[in-house]
N, C-alpha and C positions, 0 to 999 in steps of 0.2 A: 548424353541427352539430358536436358534440363526439364525438371518437372515444375509446372507453374504452382505457385503457392496460393493462388486464388483463381477464380473462374475467368474465362476470357470475357472481355468487355467490362471488367471491373473498373478500369480507369474512368470510363464515361460516367459511372455512378458514384465515384469517390467523393465528389464535392456536393452531393445532393443534401438539401436541408429539408426538414419536415416542419410544417406549421399546423396548428390547430386553430380552427375558427368556428364561430357559431353561425348556423344557417340563419339568414335574415328573416326567413318565414316561420320556422318552428323552434329556433334557438338550439337545435341539436348540435353538439360539438362534432366537427368533421376534421379529418386529417388530410392534408394535401402536401405533396412533395414539390420542391421548387421547379421541377421540370414539367409539372402538370398545370401551371397557371393558365395556359392557353388552351386547355382541353376542357370539354364539357364533362361535368361530374354531377351525379345525382346525390342528393342528401340521403344519408342512411336512415334518417328519421321520417321525413315526409315524402321522399321520392321525387321532389321537384329539383330541377336543375339549379345549381348554385352559381351565382355570379360572385366569384371570390374577391372582386374589387369592391363589393358592397357589404361583405361580412366583417364582423368584429374579430380581431385577433385575440386569441386566448393565450395568456401568458402561461408557460409551462410549469 
Protein backbone atom coordinates (compact mmCIF):
# COMPACT_ATOMS: atom_id res chain seq x y z
CA UNK A 1 0.00 0.00 0.00
CA UNK A 2 1.37 3.42 -0.94
CA UNK A 3 1.01 6.34 1.41
CA UNK A 4 0.50 9.69 -0.35
CA UNK A 5 3.17 12.29 0.40
CA UNK A 6 0.66 15.12 0.09
CA UNK A 7 -3.07 15.62 0.49
CA UNK A 8 -5.53 14.51 -2.21
CA UNK A 9 -6.26 17.28 -4.68
CA UNK A 10 -2.78 18.75 -4.34
CA UNK A 11 -2.16 18.65 -8.09
CA UNK A 12 -4.98 21.11 -8.82
CA UNK A 13 -3.38 23.72 -6.54
CA UNK A 14 0.23 23.07 -7.49
CA UNK A 15 0.41 25.89 -10.05
CA UNK A 16 -1.49 28.59 -8.15
CA UNK A 17 0.11 32.00 -7.95
CA UNK A 18 -0.70 34.72 -5.45
CA UNK A 19 -0.85 38.43 -6.19
CA UNK A 20 -1.18 41.46 -3.97
CA UNK A 21 -3.04 44.51 -5.14
CA UNK A 22 -4.34 47.72 -3.64
CA UNK A 23 -8.06 48.27 -3.37
CA UNK A 24 -9.06 51.06 -5.77
CA UNK A 25 -11.35 52.57 -3.12
CA UNK A 26 -9.29 52.52 0.11
CA UNK A 27 -5.78 51.47 -1.06
CA UNK A 28 -5.68 48.53 1.38
CA UNK A 29 -3.38 45.78 0.13
CA UNK A 30 -5.28 42.56 -0.61
CA UNK A 31 -4.01 39.15 -1.67
CA UNK A 32 -5.69 37.10 -4.39
CA UNK A 33 -4.83 33.72 -5.84
CA UNK A 34 -4.81 33.05 -9.57
CA UNK A 35 -7.90 30.81 -9.33
CA UNK A 36 -9.95 33.61 -7.69
CA UNK A 37 -9.87 36.28 -10.42
CA UNK A 38 -13.43 35.49 -11.49
CA UNK A 39 -14.84 35.35 -7.94
CA UNK A 40 -16.32 38.19 -5.93
CA UNK A 41 -14.06 39.23 -3.06
CA UNK A 42 -14.52 41.91 -0.44
CA UNK A 43 -11.68 44.20 0.59
CA UNK A 44 -10.32 43.44 4.05
CA UNK A 45 -10.09 47.19 4.67
CA UNK A 46 -13.33 48.84 3.54
CA UNK A 47 -15.54 45.77 2.94
CA UNK A 48 -16.45 46.81 -0.61
CA UNK A 49 -16.29 44.31 -3.44
CA UNK A 50 -13.02 44.53 -5.37
CA UNK A 51 -12.85 44.60 -9.15
CA UNK A 52 -9.38 43.09 -9.56
CA UNK A 53 -9.25 44.30 -13.16
CA UNK A 54 -9.10 47.88 -11.82
CA UNK A 55 -6.69 47.52 -8.90
CA UNK A 56 -3.00 48.31 -8.94
CA UNK A 57 -0.59 45.38 -8.72
CA UNK A 58 1.77 45.56 -5.75
CA UNK A 59 5.25 44.24 -6.46
CA UNK A 60 6.30 41.69 -3.86
